[in-house]
N, C-alpha and C positions, 0 to 999 in steps of 0.2 A: 504494500500500500504506500502511496505517496501523497503528501500534501505539498503542492507546488513541486519544489525540487528536493524536499526532505523525504528520505526513504526510511521506511519502517519494516520490521520483520512481520511475518504472518501473525495475525491476532494480536496487534499491539494493545497495550494497556497504559492509559494515561492517568496522571494525578490531576484531579480537578483543582481549579483555583478556589481557595477558600480564605475568607477574611480572618485574620488572626490565627491562621493555621499553617498555610503554606509559605512560611518564611524560608529564607535560604538554607537554614540548617535542616529543617524537615524535608525540603526538596532534595537536598543532597543525600539524605538517608534513603528516601524513596527511590532515588536514582540508583543508589548502591544496590538496592534489592530488586531492581529490574523494571522500574517505571520507564516506559519508552519515551514519554514526553511529560514535561512538567510546566506549570504556569505560575507566575507570580500571584500574590494576592491581588484582587482587583483594585484598581486605582481610579480615583475621581479625576475626570478630565479638568474640572474647574480648579481643583487643588493643584493639579500638575502644572497648569499654565500660570497659576499664582506663585509657583515656585515654593510650595510648602515643603519644608525640609523632610518631615516624616513621610510625606507622599513620595518625594523624589527617592528616598531610601528604598522604597518598595520596588523600584524598577531596577535595582542593582542585582547582579547575579554573577556567578562564576562560570568559567569555561567548562568545568566538569559537569555542569547541568545541561548542556546542550543535548538535543534540541529543546529550547525553552521559548515559551510565548509570554508576552506581557499583555495582561488583560486590562482594558479601560472601560469606564462606563460614564454616561452623562446623557443629557437630553437636548443639548444645544449642538447643532451640526458643526458650527464654526469652532466651538471649543473642542469638540471631539477631533476635528481635523488637526488643530494645533497640538493637542495632546498626543495624537498619533505620530506627528512629526518629531516631538520631543522623545517619544519612546524609540523611534527609529534610530535616533542618535546613539542609543545604548546598544544597538546592533543585536536585537533578539533574532530568533529564527522566524518568528511570525508575530503579528499583532492580532489579538483576539478582542472582539467587541462583546461586552456583557449586556445581553438583552434578556437575561434570565433571573437575576437576583430578585427574590420576592419580598425582602424585608421592607417594612413600611417607610423608613426614612429614605429609601432609594426609589422603590416603585411608586410611592406616594407622590414623588416629585416628577414622575413621568419617565424616570430612567430605569435601567434594569428591565424587569418584566413589565414595568409600567408602560413600556413601548408597545405592548400587545394591544393597548387601547388606541394607539396612534401608529398603525403600521406604515402609514405614508411617511411619517417622520423617521421611523426605523430604516426604511429603504433609502431615504434621503441621506441619512448619516452614513449608512453602509457604502453607498455609491461614492460619496464625497471622500470618505476615508480611503477607499480602495484607490481612487485616482490620485490622492495626495501623497501616498508613500510607495516606495518600491518593494517593501517587504510584503510577503503574502499576508492577506487579511482573512481572518476566520470569524465566525459568529457562534455564540452560545446563547440559546434561547429555550423557551418552554413551548408547550402545545397550544397555548392560548391564554386569555385572561381568566376564563371560567369554563364550566362544562358546556355553556351555551355558545361559546365562541372559540372552539378548537380549530383555529385557522391554519395550522402549521403545514398541511400538505400543499396548499396553494402558496403560502408565504415562503416556504422553502424554495420553490421554483423562482419566486421573485427575488429572493436573496441571492440565489445562484446567478440570476441575470445581472445582479449588481457587480459580479466579478469576484465573489469570495472564493477562497481556495478549499474550504471545508466548512461543515456545519455540525455543531454539537447540539444534541437535543436532550433536555431533561424531561423525563416522561410525566410531568405534572403540569397543571395550570398554575397561574399565579395564585388563584383563590385557594388552591390546595396547600400552598406553602410547602411543607415537607410531610404533610399528613396523607393518609391513605396509601394506596399502592401506585407506583409508577406504571404508566401505560406504555409498555414496550410494543404493544400491538400497533399503536399509532407511529411509534418510531420506525417500526418495520415497514409501515405503509409509505413513509417518506423514502426510506432506503430502496424499496422495491418499485417506486414510481419510475417508469422507464424514461421519464424526462429528466431525472436527476443524474448528473454525471460526476459531481464532486463527492469526495468521501463524506460519509455520514458516521458520526461518533455518537454512541448511545450512552446515557448517563441516568442513574437513579436506582437505588435499592440493590446495589451489587455489594453484598456483605459476606458472601461465601464463594469459594472457588467454583462450586457447582453452578451457582447463579451466573457467574461470568461466562462459563462455557455455554450455558443455556442461552444467554443473550446473543452470543455469536451465532449459535446454531439456528435459533428460531427466527432471527431477524436479518441475518446476513450483514450486520453493521460492519464497517471497516475497522472500527476500534471501539473499545469500551473505556469510558472514563470513570474512575473511582473517586468518590468524594468522602462522605462521612465514614465509609467502611475502612478508610485508612487511618482515621484519627486514633492515636494511641497505639498504632501497630504498623509502622512503616515496613515491617517485614511481610506484610500481607501481599505485597507485590511479588515477592519471591515465591510464596505459596501459590499464587494465581498462575504465574508463569510456568511453574513446575507442572501444575495440573493441566494447563493448556497444552503443554508439550508432551506429556507422558500419559495423561489420563489417571495418574496416581497422586495420592496426597504426599506432600513433602514430609519426611519424618520430623517430628517435633524436636526442637532444641531443648536444652535444660531450662528450668525456671531461672537459674542464675544468668543464663545467656540473655534472655529477654530483659531481665531486670537491669543488667549492665548496659543494654542498648538504650533503655529509657533514661538511665542516668547519663549516658553519653549525650543524648538529645538535650536534656536539661542543661548539662554543663556547657555545651556549645552555645546555647542561648545566653547563659550567664556571661560567658566570655565575650560574646558579641555585643550584648547590651549592657546589663549590669545585674547584680545578684537579685535585687527585688523584682525588676521587670522580667528578667529571665525566668524566674520561678513562676510568676503570675502567668506568663505566656504559655507555660506548659501544664497548667492546672487542668485545662480542658483535655489534654492528652491523658493525663493521669486518671481523670474521672471517667474517660471513655475506654481506656485500654481493656481488652478482654483478659489480660494476664491475671487480674485479681478476681475476675468473676467466678463464682462458684466456690470461693473459699469460705467455709463456715465462720460465722461470727467476725466478719471482716469490717463491719460497719464503723466501729470506733477507730480502727486503724486508718480506714479510708478518710474519715473526717480529719483526723490528726494530720495525715499526709497532705490534705488539701488546705489545711490552715498553716502549715509550716511556712515560715518566711525567711529562713536562712538555709544555705546549702547543708551546713552541719546538721541542723535539725532534720531536714527532709531526708538526706541520705542516711542518717541514723535510723529513721523509721523504716526506710526501704530496705536497708541492710539487715534489719532484724526480722523481716517477714519470713524468709525461708525457714529459719529455726523455730520462730514463734508459731507458725502454722503448719510446720512439717511438710513443706513443699520443696521439691527438687526439680 
């Protein structure tokens, strides 16, 4: 499969762009374990052109992450064009436009999946960004605003006509947010539309290796993008790739191996930012990781772990888990 001139292996698996999750450290870990493509956290076009320091930092990446996409969002066509040009100066492999984020502070302002209410503006932005930059431009969006306006089959054709190099579809409407089940049937309808020539990437509810295999087999998508299923377990990509390639489950590592990897993830955040913010940034990963699920009477330890505000305290709690709960 190719996106513009970027070549991928069979059944590529991508890391979805996620706010406050896909920072450079987490991306590098996911890349280490087999993610074929990674994306930055999505960045505001308005903040980018105002030269906001925190936003500018989000578009920084390392060469080891390639291929990598920078994702931008906004509702003003001219601001999106200027933001895309700024991103192009960072030399990513592609620029992705976020028309899928459902959170109120973004969609409520007409950006992200709010664009589903104004598809004409979505198409205007897409066409202008494609013409403004030399990098491949891709789009990530949803099925529609709500169940009564699932416009994605026709909209996908129109986006393709704007010149995008690939299209990622999250199988929910904006109204669903992240509730209910992702509709991969409609993703498959877009992929199998004979008028679609660009790669279609499917996203939504891929939390097991079997589900990833099933999505490829049932829809024929060119790639699968994994979002929430990777939080707290960057090693998930290794498990998925192994299953896709062999049909077998990857043998589990020891509890200590996974624990050490989580500590490495926390430590790199602390070294890159500072101790307080590095720990805060990783609390979502610690709360979501499947490593601690199923351990009896773990609630008090989980609470203490998520309240810890120094590395010494946090790592002390984590290091005591194997012996305290007799897990290896």
